[in-house]
C-alpha positions as CSV (number, residue, x, y, z in Angstrom):
1,X,109.2,75.8,81.4
2,X,113.0,76.4,81.8
3,X,114.8,78.3,79.3
4,X,116.0,76.1,76.0
5,X,118.3,78.8,75.0
6,X,121.1,77.0,76.1
7,X,120.5,74.4,73.6
8,X,118.8,75.9,70.7
9,X,120.6,79.4,71.0
10,X,124.0,78.5,72.5
11,X,126.7,81.2,73.0
12,X,129.5,78.5,73.0
13,X,129.7,74.7,72.0
14,X,131.9,72.0,73.5
15,X,131.8,68.5,71.6
16,X,132.6,66.1,73.9
17,X,133.8,62.9,72.1
18,X,135.4,65.0,69.1
19,X,137.5,62.9,66.8
20,X,140.3,63.3,64.6
21,X,139.0,60.8,62.3
22,X,136.9,62.1,59.6
23,X,134.6,58.8,59.3
24,X,133.5,59.3,63.0
25,X,130.3,61.4,64.3
26,X,132.6,63.3,66.7
27,X,134.5,64.4,63.5
28,X,131.6,65.3,61.5
29,X,129.6,67.5,64.3
30,X,132.9,69.8,64.8
31,X,133.0,70.1,61.0
32,X,129.3,71.0,60.6
33,X,129.5,73.5,63.4
34,X,132.6,75.0,61.6
35,X,131.2,74.7,58.0
36,X,128.1,76.4,58.8
37,X,129.8,79.4,60.7
38,X,128.5,78.8,64.4
39,X,128.6,82.2,66.0
40,X,130.6,81.3,69.0
41,X,133.5,79.2,70.3
42,X,133.7,75.5,69.5
43,X,135.4,73.3,72.1
44,X,136.2,69.6,71.3
45,X,136.9,67.5,74.0
46,X,139.3,64.4,73.5
47,X,141.9,63.4,75.9
48,X,144.2,61.8,73.6
49,X,144.3,64.8,71.0
50,X,145.7,68.4,71.2
51,X,143.6,69.9,68.5
52,X,140.7,68.6,66.3
53,X,139.9,69.9,62.8
54,X,142.6,72.6,63.8
55,X,141.0,73.6,67.1
56,X,142.7,73.3,70.2
57,X,141.0,70.4,71.9
58,X,141.0,69.8,75.8
59,X,141.2,66.7,77.6
60,X,138.1,67.2,79.5
61,X,135.2,69.5,80.2
62,X,136.8,70.7,83.3
63,X,139.7,71.8,81.4
64,X,138.0,74.2,79.2
65,X,138.6,78.0,80.3
66,X,135.6,79.6,79.6
67,X,132.0,79.0,80.4
68,X,130.2,76.4,78.2
69,X,126.7,76.7,77.2
70,X,126.0,73.5,75.4
71,X,128.0,70.2,75.4
72,X,127.1,67.6,72.6
73,X,128.0,64.7,73.9
74,X,129.1,61.4,71.6
75,X,130.9,58.9,73.7
76,X,130.4,55.2,74.5
77,X,127.2,54.7,76.1
78,X,129.0,53.4,79.2
79,X,130.8,56.5,79.8
80,X,128.0,59.0,79.4
81,X,126.7,59.0,82.9
82,X,130.4,60.1,84.2
83,X,130.8,62.6,81.4
84,X,127.6,64.4,82.2
85,X,128.4,64.3,86.0
86,X,131.6,66.2,84.8
87,X,129.2,68.7,82.7
88,X,127.3,69.5,85.9
89,X,130.7,70.3,87.8
90,X,131.6,72.7,85.1
91,X,128.7,74.4,84.9
92,X,127.2,73.4,81.5
93,X,123.8,74.8,81.0
94,X,122.4,72.4,78.3
95,X,123.1,68.9,76.8
96,X,122.8,67.2,73.6
97,X,123.3,63.5,74.1
98,X,124.0,62.1,70.8
99,X,124.9,58.3,72.3
100,X,122.8,55.5,71.7
101,X,122.5,52.3,74.2
102,X,119.9,53.6,76.5
103,X,116.1,52.9,76.9
104,X,115.8,52.1,73.3
105,X,117.8,48.8,73.5
106,X,116.3,47.9,77.1
107,X,117.9,45.7,80.0
108,X,121.3,47.8,81.1
109,X,120.3,50.7,78.7
110,X,117.1,51.4,80.8
111,X,119.4,51.7,84.0
112,X,121.6,53.8,82.1
113,X,118.8,56.5,81.4
114,X,117.6,56.4,84.6
115,X,121.3,57.1,86.1
116,X,121.6,59.9,83.9
117,X,118.1,61.5,85.0
118,X,119.4,60.8,88.8
119,X,122.3,62.9,87.8
120,X,120.6,65.9,86.4
121,X,117.8,65.9,88.8
122,X,117.9,69.3,90.6
123,X,120.7,70.8,88.5
124,X,118.2,72.8,86.1
125,X,120.3,71.2,83.1
126,X,118.1,70.4,80.0
127,X,119.0,67.6,77.8
128,X,118.0,66.7,74.3
129,X,118.1,62.8,73.7
130,X,120.0,60.6,74.4
131,X,120.2,58.5,71.0
132,X,119.5,61.6,68.9
133,X,120.9,63.1,65.8
134,X,121.2,66.6,67.1
135,X,120.0,70.2,66.8
136,X,120.3,72.9,64.5
137,X,119.4,76.7,64.2
138,X,119.6,78.3,61.1
139,X,119.4,82.0,62.8
140,X,122.0,84.3,61.1
141,X,122.7,85.2,64.8
142,X,123.6,81.4,65.7
143,X,123.9,79.7,62.3
144,X,124.4,76.3,64.6
145,X,124.4,72.7,63.1
146,X,125.2,70.7,65.9
147,X,124.2,67.2,64.3
148,X,126.1,64.5,62.1
149,X,123.7,65.1,59.1
150,X,125.9,65.6,56.0
151,X,123.3,68.7,55.2
152,X,121.9,71.9,57.0
153,X,118.6,73.0,55.6
154,X,118.5,76.9,54.2
155,X,117.1,79.3,56.9
156,X,113.2,79.6,56.9
157,X,109.8,79.5,58.9
158,X,109.9,76.1,59.8
159,X,110.5,74.3,63.0
160,X,110.9,70.8,63.0
161,X,111.0,67.7,65.5
162,X,112.0,64.2,64.5
163,X,111.8,61.5,67.3
164,X,113.7,59.4,64.9
165,X,117.4,60.2,64.1
166,X,117.4,58.0,61.0
167,X,114.2,60.2,59.9
168,X,115.8,63.1,60.6
169,X,118.8,62.6,58.3
170,X,116.0,62.0,55.4
171,X,114.0,65.0,56.4
172,X,116.8,67.2,56.2
173,X,118.2,66.2,52.9
174,X,114.5,66.2,51.5
175,X,113.8,69.8,53.1
176,X,117.0,71.2,51.5
177,X,116.2,69.9,48.0
178,X,112.5,71.0,48.3
179,X,113.6,74.5,49.4
180,X,111.9,74.2,52.6
181,X,113.8,76.8,55.1
182,X,113.9,75.6,58.7
183,X,114.4,77.9,61.8
184,X,115.4,74.9,64.1
185,X,115.5,71.3,63.5
186,X,115.6,69.1,66.9
187,X,115.9,65.1,66.5
188,X,114.5,64.5,70.2
189,X,115.3,60.8,70.4
190,X,114.4,59.2,73.5
191,X,112.7,62.4,75.0
192,X,114.7,61.5,78.4
193,X,114.0,65.3,79.4
194,X,113.4,67.6,76.7
195,X,110.0,66.4,75.0
196,X,108.1,67.4,71.9
197,X,105.7,69.4,74.3
198,X,108.6,71.5,75.4
199,X,109.8,72.5,72.2
200,X,106.2,73.4,71.0
201,X,106.2,75.7,74.2
202,X,109.5,77.0,73.0
203,X,108.6,77.6,69.6
204,X,105.1,79.2,70.5
205,X,107.3,82.2,71.6
206,X,109.8,82.1,68.6
207,X,109.0,84.7,66.1
208,X,111.6,82.9,63.4
209,X,109.1,79.7,63.6
210,X,106.0,80.5,61.7
211,X,105.1,76.4,61.0
212,X,105.8,73.6,63.1
213,X,106.4,69.9,61.5
214,X,106.9,66.9,63.7
215,X,107.7,63.0,63.1
216,X,106.9,61.3,66.4
217,X,106.5,57.8,67.4
218,X,104.7,58.5,70.8
219,X,103.0,61.0,72.9
220,X,104.4,61.9,76.3
221,X,101.8,64.0,77.7
222,X,98.9,64.2,75.6
223,X,96.6,66.7,77.6
224,X,99.6,69.2,77.8
225,X,100.1,68.5,74.0
226,X,96.2,69.6,73.5
227,X,96.6,72.7,75.3
228,X,99.6,73.4,73.8
229,X,98.3,73.0,70.2
230,X,95.3,74.9,70.8
231,X,97.4,77.7,71.9
232,X,99.8,77.6,69.0
233,X,97.8,76.6,66.1
234,X,95.7,80.1,66.4
235,X,98.7,81.7,65.1
236,X,101.0,78.8,63.6
237,X,99.7,75.7,62.0
238,X,101.2,72.2,63.1
239,X,101.7,68.9,60.9
240,X,102.3,65.6,62.3
241,X,103.2,62.6,61.1
242,X,102.5,60.0,63.9
243,X,104.2,56.3,63.1
244,X,102.1,53.1,64.4
245,X,98.9,53.3,63.0
246,X,97.2,50.1,64.3
247,X,95.7,48.8,67.7
248,X,98.2,45.9,67.6
249,X,98.8,44.7,71.3
250,X,96.0,46.8,72.6
251,X,93.9,44.9,75.2
252,X,90.7,43.2,74.3
253,X,87.9,45.5,74.3
254,X,84.1,44.8,76.0
255,X,82.4,47.8,74.5
256,X,82.0,49.3,70.9
257,X,84.0,52.1,72.1
258,X,87.0,50.3,73.5
259,X,87.3,48.3,70.4
260,X,87.2,51.1,68.2
261,X,89.6,53.4,70.3
262,X,92.4,51.1,69.7
263,X,93.0,52.2,66.0
264,X,94.2,55.3,64.8
265,X,91.3,57.1,65.6
266,X,92.6,57.7,69.3
267,X,95.8,59.3,67.8
268,X,94.0,61.1,65.2
269,X,91.6,62.6,68.1
270,X,94.6,64.0,69.9
271,X,95.7,65.5,66.7
272,X,92.5,67.0,65.6
273,X,91.5,68.1,69.2
274,X,95.0,70.2,69.4
275,X,94.1,71.9,66.3
276,X,96.8,70.1,64.1
277,X,96.9,68.3,61.1
278,X,97.9,64.5,60.6
279,X,99.8,63.6,57.6
280,X,99.5,60.3,56.0
281,X,103.3,60.4,55.1
282,X,106.3,62.3,54.9
283,X,105.6,63.2,51.4
284,X,102.5,64.9,52.5
285,X,104.1,66.4,55.1
286,X,106.1,68.3,52.9
287,X,103.6,69.1,50.4
288,X,101.9,71.0,53.5
289,X,105.2,72.2,54.4
290,X,106.1,74.0,50.9
291,X,102.8,75.6,50.6
292,X,102.5,77.0,54.2
293,X,106.3,78.3,54.4
294,X,106.1,80.0,51.0
295,X,102.7,81.3,50.4
296,X,99.9,83.0,52.2
297,X,96.7,82.0,53.4
298,X,93.6,82.3,50.9
299,X,91.1,84.7,51.8
300,X,88.3,82.7,50.4
301,X,88.0,78.9,48.7
302,X,87.8,79.8,45.0
303,X,90.6,78.7,43.2
304,X,91.3,79.4,39.2
305,X,93.2,76.6,37.4
306,X,95.5,77.1,34.4
307,X,96.7,74.4,32.7
308,X,98.3,73.4,29.2
309,X,96.6,69.6,29.2
310,X,92.9,68.8,29.9
311,X,93.9,65.9,32.1
312,X,95.8,67.6,34.8
313,X,92.9,70.3,35.1
314,X,90.4,67.8,35.8
315,X,92.4,66.0,38.4
316,X,93.0,69.3,40.0
317,X,89.4,70.5,39.7
318,X,88.0,67.1,41.2
319,X,90.7,67.4,44.1
320,X,89.9,70.8,45.0
321,X,86.3,70.2,45.0
322,X,87.0,67.2,47.9
323,X,89.0,69.3,49.7
324,X,86.6,72.0,50.2
325,X,87.8,74.5,47.3
326,X,85.5,75.8,44.6
327,X,86.4,75.8,41.0
328,X,84.1,78.5,40.2
329,X,83.2,80.5,37.2
330,X,85.5,83.3,35.8
331,X,83.9,86.8,35.6
332,X,83.0,87.7,32.0
333,X,85.5,90.2,31.8
334,X,88.3,87.8,32.7
335,X,86.9,85.7,30.0
336,X,86.9,88.1,27.2
337,X,90.5,89.3,28.2
338,X,91.8,85.6,28.0
339,X,89.7,85.0,24.6
340,X,91.4,88.1,23.4
341,X,94.9,86.4,23.4
342,X,94.4,82.7,23.6
343,X,94.1,80.6,20.6
344,X,90.4,79.6,19.2
345,X,91.0,75.7,20.4
346,X,91.6,77.1,24.2
347,X,89.2,76.9,26.8
348,X,88.6,80.2,28.8
349,X,86.5,78.5,31.2
350,X,87.9,77.3,34.7
351,X,89.8,75.2,34.4
352,X,91.6,77.5,31.6
353,X,93.1,75.1,29.2
354,X,95.9,76.8,27.3
355,X,96.5,73.7,24.8
356,X,99.8,72.1,24.4
357,X,101.1,75.0,22.1
358,X,101.1,77.4,25.2
359,X,104.2,79.5,25.7
360,X,105.6,81.1,28.6
361,X,104.2,84.4,27.4
362,X,100.8,82.7,27.1
363,X,101.0,81.1,30.9
364,X,102.0,84.9,32.3
365,X,99.3,86.5,30.4
366,X,96.4,83.7,31.6
367,X,97.9,83.5,35.0
368,X,97.9,87.4,35.4
369,X,94.0,87.5,34.3
370,X,92.9,85.0,36.8
371,X,94.6,86.4,39.7
372,X,93.3,89.9,38.6
373,X,89.7,88.3,39.0
374,X,88.2,89.5,42.2
375,X,86.4,86.2,42.5
376,X,89.8,84.4,42.7
377,X,91.4,83.7,45.7
378,X,94.1,81.4,44.6
379,X,95.7,79.8,41.6
380,X,97.0,76.5,40.6
381,X,99.4,76.4,37.2
382,X,100.1,72.9,35.8
383,X,102.4,72.5,32.8
384,X,103.1,69.2,30.9
385,X,106.2,69.6,29.0
386,X,105.4,69.5,24.8
387,X,107.9,69.4,22.4
388,X,109.5,72.5,21.7
389,X,108.5,74.4,25.1
390,X,111.2,74.8,27.7
391,X,109.9,74.1,31.4
392,X,112.6,76.9,32.5
393,X,110.9,79.5,30.4
394,X,107.2,78.4,32.0
395,X,108.8,78.3,35.4
396,X,110.2,81.8,35.2
397,X,106.6,83.3,33.8
398,X,105.1,81.7,37.0
399,X,107.7,83.4,39.3
400,X,107.3,86.4,37.8
401,X,103.3,86.5,38.1
402,X,103.6,85.2,41.9
403,X,106.1,88.2,42.4
404,X,103.2,90.6,41.5
405,X,100.7,89.0,43.3
406,X,101.8,88.3,46.7
407,X,98.5,88.7,48.4
408,X,97.1,85.7,46.6
409,X,98.5,81.7,47.0
410,X,99.9,80.3,43.8
411,X,101.0,76.8,43.8
412,X,102.5,75.1,40.5
413,X,102.4,71.4,39.1
414,X,105.3,70.3,36.7
415,X,104.7,67.0,35.4
416,X,107.0,65.0,33.3
417,X,110.8,64.2,33.5
418,X,112.8,66.2,30.9
419,X,114.0,69.4,32.8
420,X,111.9,69.2,35.8
421,X,114.6,69.1,38.3
422,X,115.9,72.6,37.0
423,X,112.2,73.8,36.9
424,X,111.5,72.8,40.5
425,X,114.5,74.4,41.6
426,X,113.8,77.7,40.1
427,X,110.3,77.7,41.9
428,X,111.5,76.8,45.1
429,X,114.2,79.4,45.1
430,X,111.5,82.0,44.1
431,X,109.1,80.6,47.0
432,X,106.5,79.0,44.8
433,X,105.5,75.7,45.8
434,X,106.1,73.0,43.0
435,X,104.5,69.8,42.7
436,X,104.9,66.4,40.5
437,X,101.6,65.3,40.9
438,X,98.2,67.6,40.5
439,X,96.4,66.0,43.7
440,X,99.5,67.3,46.0
441,X,99.0,70.8,45.1
442,X,95.0,70.8,45.2
443,X,95.2,68.9,48.7
444,X,97.8,71.6,50.1
445,X,95.8,74.3,49.1
446,X,92.9,72.8,50.4
447,X,94.8,72.4,53.6
448,X,95.4,76.3,53.6
449,X,91.9,76.8,53.5
450,X,90.7,75.0,56.2
451,X,93.5,76.3,58.6
452,X,92.3,80.1,57.4
453,X,88.7,79.0,58.8
454,X,90.1,77.2,61.5
455,X,91.8,80.3,62.8
456,X,88.6,82.3,62.8
457,X,86.5,79.7,65.0
458,X,85.5,80.7,68.4
459,X,87.6,79.7,71.6
460,X,85.5,76.6,73.2
461,X,84.9,76.5,77.0
462,X,84.4,74.0,79.5
463,X,81.0,73.1,80.6
464,X,79.8,71.3,83.8
465,X,76.7,69.6,84.9
466,X,74.7,69.0,88.2
467,X,74.9,65.2,88.6
468,X,74.3,62.8,91.3
469,X,77.8,61.2,91.7
470,X,77.0,59.7,94.9
471,X,74.6,57.3,93.4
472,X,77.1,56.4,90.6
473,X,79.7,55.8,93.4
474,X,77.4,53.5,95.1
475,X,76.7,51.4,92.1
476,X,80.4,51.1,91.0
477,X,81.0,49.9,94.6
478,X,78.4,47.1,94.8
479,X,79.0,45.8,91.5
480,X,82.9,45.6,92.3
481,X,81.8,44.3,95.8
482,X,80.1,41.5,94.1
483,X,83.0,40.3,92.3
484,X,81.9,41.8,88.8
485,X,83.5,44.4,86.3
486,X,80.6,44.8,84.2
487,X,77.3,46.9,85.7
488,X,74.3,44.9,84.9
489,X,72.2,46.7,82.5
490,X,69.8,48.0,85.0
491,X,72.7,49.3,87.0
492,X,73.9,51.0,83.8
493,X,70.8,52.6,83.1
494,X,70.7,54.0,86.6
495,X,74.1,55.9,86.0
496,X,72.6,57.4,83.3
497,X,69.7,58.8,85.1
498,X,72.0,60.1,87.8
499,X,73.6,62.0,84.9
500,X,70.6,63.6,83.6
501,X,70.8,61.5,80.4
502,X,67.0,60.6,79.1
503,X,66.5,57.1,79.2
504,X,63.6,55.4,77.5
505,X,61.3,54.2,80.2
506,X,62.0,51.0,81.6
507,X,61.5,48.3,84.3
508,X,63.8,45.3,85.7
509,X,62.0,42.0,86.3
510,X,64.1,39.9,88.3
511,X,64.3,36.1,87.3
512,X,64.2,34.0,90.5
513,X,63.0,30.8,88.6
514,X,59.3,29.6,88.7
515,X,56.5,29.5,86.3
516,X,55.4,33.0,87.3
517,X,58.2,35.0,85.8
518,X,56.6,35.4,82.3
519,X,53.5,36.9,83.8
520,X,55.5,39.2,86.1
521,X,57.3,40.7,82.9
522,X,53.8,40.8,81.3
523,X,52.3,42.9,84.3
524,X,55.4,45.4,84.1
525,X,55.0,45.8,80.4
526,X,51.3,46.8,81.1
527,X,52.4,49.3,83.6
528,X,55.0,50.8,81.1
529,X,52.8,50.7,78.1
530,X,52.9,49.1,74.8
531,X,54.8,48.2,72.6
532,X,57.8,47.1,74.6
533,X,61.1,45.5,74.1
534,X,62.6,42.6,76.3
535,X,66.3,42.3,76.8
536,X,67.8,39.5,78.8
537,X,70.4,40.4,81.9
538,X,72.9,38.2,82.6
539,X,76.8,38.9,83.4
540,X,78.0,36.4,81.0
541,X,76.6,37.7,78.0
542,X,77.6,41.1,76.4
543,X,75.9,41.0,72.9
544,X,72.4,40.0,73.8
545,X,71.2,40.0,70.3
546,X,73.5,37.3,69.4
547,X,72.3,34.9,71.6
548,X,68.8,35.6,71.3
549,X,68.3,37.5,74.2
550,X,66.2,40.4,72.7
551,X,62.4,40.4,71.6
552,X,61.2,43.7,70.1
553,X,57.7,45.3,69.3
554,X,55.6,43.3,71.8
555,X,52.2,44.6,71.5
556,X,50.4,42.3,74.2
557,X,50.8,40.6,77.4
558,X,50.4,37.4,75.7
559,X,52.9,38.0,73.3
560,X,55.4,39.2,76.1
561,X,54.9,35.9,78.1
562,X,55.6,33.8,75.0
563,X,58.6,35.9,74.2
564,X,59.9,35.5,77.5
565,X,59.8,31.7,77.3
566,X,61.7,31.7,74.3
567,X,64.3,33.9,75.4
568,X,64.9,31.7,78.5
569,X,65.1,28.9,76.4
570,X,67.6,30.2,73.9
571,X,69.9,31.9,76.7
572,X,70.0,29.0,78.9
573,X,72.2,27.3,76.3
574,X,74.8,30.4,76.8
575,X,74.7,31.3,80.2
576,X,73.8,29.6,83.7
577,X,73.3,33.0,85.3
578,X,70.0,34.8,84.3
579,X,69.4,37.9,86.5
580,X,66.1,38.7,84.9
581,X,64.7,40.9,82.1
582,X,64.7,44.6,81.2
583,X,61.4,45.8,79.9
584,X,61.3,48.8,78.0
585,X,59.2,50.9,76.2
586,X,59.8,50.9,72.2
587,X,61.3,54.0,71.2
588,X,59.2,55.9,68.4
589,X,61.7,56.3,65.3
590,X,64.7,58.2,65.3
591,X,68.3,58.0,64.1
592,X,70.4,55.7,66.1
593,X,73.8,57.2,67.4
594,X,76.1,56.0,69.8
595,X,78.3,57.8,72.4
596,X,80.8,56.1,74.9
597,X,83.7,56.1,77.0
598,X,87.1,54.5,76.9
599,X,90.4,54.8,78.8
600,X,93.2,54.5,76.4
601,X,96.8,53.4,78.0
602,X,99.2,55.8,77.9
603,X,96.6,58.3,76.8
604,X,93.5,58.8,79.2
605,X,90.0,59.0,78.9
606,X,88.2,59.5,75.8
607,X,84.5,60.0,74.7
608,X,83.4,58.7,71.4
609,X,80.4,59.7,69.2
610,X,79.0,58.2,66.0
611,X,76.2,56.6,64.0
612,X,75.2,53.9,66.2
613,X,73.1,50.4,65.9
614,X,74.3,47.0,65.7
615,X,76.9,47.6,62.5
616,X,78.7,50.1,64.6
617,X,82.1,48.2,64.4
618,X,81.5,47.6,61.0
619,X,80.7,51.3,59.9
620,X,83.1,52.8,62.1
621,X,81.9,56.1,61.4
622,X,82.8,57.5,64.8
623,X,85.0,60.4,66.3
624,X,86.9,60.3,69.2
625,X,88.4,63.1,72.0
626,X,90.3,63.2,74.9
627,X,88.8,64.6,78.2
628,X,88.3,67.4,79.4
629,X,86.3,68.3,76.3
630,X,85.2,72.0,75.5
631,X,81.9,72.7,74.2
632,X,83.4,73.2,70.7
633,X,85.0,69.7,70.8
634,X,81.4,68.3,71.3
635,X,80.2,70.0,68.4
636,X,83.0,69.2,66.4
637,X,82.8,65.4,67.0
638,X,79.0,65.6,65.5
639,X,80.1,67.5,62.6
640,X,82.9,65.2,61.7
641,X,80.9,61.9,61.4
642,X,80.8,60.9,57.7
643,X,76.9,60.6,58.0
644,X,76.7,63.8,59.4
645,X,74.1,64.7,56.4
646,X,71.7,62.4,58.3
647,X,71.9,64.3,61.2
648,X,71.1,67.6,59.6
649,X,68.4,66.1,57.8
650,X,67.8,64.3,54.1
651,X,65.0,63.5,51.9
652,X,62.5,66.0,53.6
653,X,63.5,64.6,57.3
654,X,63.8,67.1,60.0
655,X,67.3,67.6,61.2
656,X,68.2,66.0,64.7
657,X,68.3,67.7,67.9
658,X,72.1,68.6,68.0
659,X,72.2,70.5,71.2
660,X,71.0,67.5,73.0
661,X,73.5,65.3,71.4
662,X,76.1,67.9,72.1
663,X,75.1,67.8,75.9
664,X,75.3,64.2,76.2
665,X,78.9,63.8,74.9
666,X,79.6,66.4,77.5
667,X,77.9,64.6,80.5
668,X,79.9,61.6,79.4
669,X,83.0,63.4,79.6
670,X,82.0,64.9,82.8
671,X,81.3,61.2,83.9
672,X,84.6,60.0,82.8
673,X,86.9,62.5,84.5
674,X,84.9,62.4,87.8
675,X,84.7,58.4,87.9
676,X,88.1,57.1,87.2
677,X,87.0,53.2,87.7
678,X,84.8,53.4,84.5
679,X,87.2,52.4,82.0
680,X,84.5,51.3,79.0
681,X,81.1,52.4,78.4
682,X,78.8,52.5,75.5
683,X,75.1,53.9,75.2
684,X,74.1,52.4,72.1
685,X,71.7,53.2,70.6
686,X,71.2,57.0,71.5
687,X,68.3,57.4,69.8
688,X,68.1,61.1,68.3
689,X,64.9,63.2,67.5
690,X,63.7,66.3,66.0
691,X,63.6,67.1,69.8
692,X,65.8,65.4,72.2
693,X,67.1,61.8,72.3
694,X,66.9,58.9,74.7
695,X,69.1,56.1,75.4
696,X,68.1,52.6,74.9
697,X,70.8,50.5,76.1
698,X,74.2,51.1,78.0
699,X,77.1,49.0,78.9
700,X,79.4,50.1,81.6
701,X,82.9,48.3,82.5
702,X,84.5,49.1,85.8
703,X,88.0,48.2,87.3
704,X,89.1,48.8,90.9
705,X,92.6,50.3,89.6
706,X,93.0,52.1,86.4
707,X,96.5,52.6,84.9
């Protein structure tokens, strides 16, 4: 990756479009650079002014006598391309294009952005934007605020990317009020050149950035994002707010996998696969940022709760348990110590309830006791202001205890309005995360524990299998040559067999009309062995059960012939094209799962795993991952379904063969990568047993050309 120092650590900055008008963006950017003490020369560029902000101004970038690392461009959109041409001639190394009126407005704006990229092609000049808020770097050696935002966050460990400029202003303001220190902030705008992935790669090596936050609207290169995320999150957590949670506008899907992938599940899959965490809102993003940027990771999941009111303590305890934390029993020595100083009405069990009369001395003593308990890895202090007790005194006590126990994370909850802002400011100034709601603190601490565990997980590896790809290609070729885009069920089952995926024994009997069809199906059933299932095969039917095209549990040839007659009669009202019937042995009792493939536009091939059966789209208990998939990805897909306990075995049932399920997931990922013409696929159900698994049904959708 080309070095981004020219943009994020420049030695000199020119503001092209600098203005004397205090209400203009060109003035505000110069003002911010000077007000925050940028460690380098600032060159205002304005052909109509001799000075801007009491600094000598220049008529053009070419008139600046010294080399310029970074040019911040804030001129009308129609002038930007010519200005950038001048920057190229002047040897400028980096650009931040604030100006709007490019791809985001469509039409002529798209052409402008393409012209802009043509001018930069081959020059080595990097560009943030266009249509952005700007960039900041709080490093004392840089001290650059090249934005038009009215605030600059304090120095700290957070690198923040915001694709939205408007959101960026709100983010910077909120970060400052919450005491969240930032190393750098970048408003990426249209991402015409410098992308979120470029910034991730840059911050991966930046020692000042220990936590990365992102507000994004789209992924540019999902596979690269996953690669970078995996490398970064082993050392630095990444939290993301991704706008657009619905699949509105997505193409209609013929398979269960395709239908389910057009939701937020696909985006969630990318984020999880990269090792990052998706926050549901900007508020939640900041909840995590306060905890991770100010406190150490917990060494274990045992948390102590100290409160002066029972209700908040119960809420925190419940939320802790939901988020993988244990509100365990304090050691007897700790409880005895607490009992010596606390009033009789107080509870020395965990949560420790100090009751409403608790003073700052009581809080300090109780927090000290629980943090000294060897069975406690973290603490949450909650305070509801009663009459006569000052929030300021309580927060000072919390701050003092935190300073003495830097090895264990401590979070605080201040509930109520009176004195709250001042108390929060005290906490944030002392690097103690302060929350208004008890759930927020417990959720943030739970995420810290999850991340601490994640860092210890083994690195995954790619897995490949010997497969008959020639047969798969021939089947796809024949289907497309026949003018079809959906493989017949017999062909779909043959694809599974070519990939070594066990299929429940089956036979296909062609229809061909005539009275002997039922007898031929019965003969096939005898060869397979009863009981059997019958399934209609027709290019016009997707969901066979909906049209009466399935019969289960046939025990004799006579039952088969009768069932065939009924199926043909029912299906004939829905389809004129009947290819035949698949006869298949009935699988023994097992747990129905689903494995599938889909290609998400702009993302690529994804594999899905979940609990299967006819209600899969109702339950939506599925997990997706983007190809290529590592062995650890496949294992995590299985463990992340909500009904995972069923796979482990419940009520005396034996656990399912997770290794076979994992292998099937990996084989489908290989199939998706090697055969790009497969756009959607389901194995539903894939019946899982104590030993092994078998596919019962499969659907495969193909296309000649794939996006």
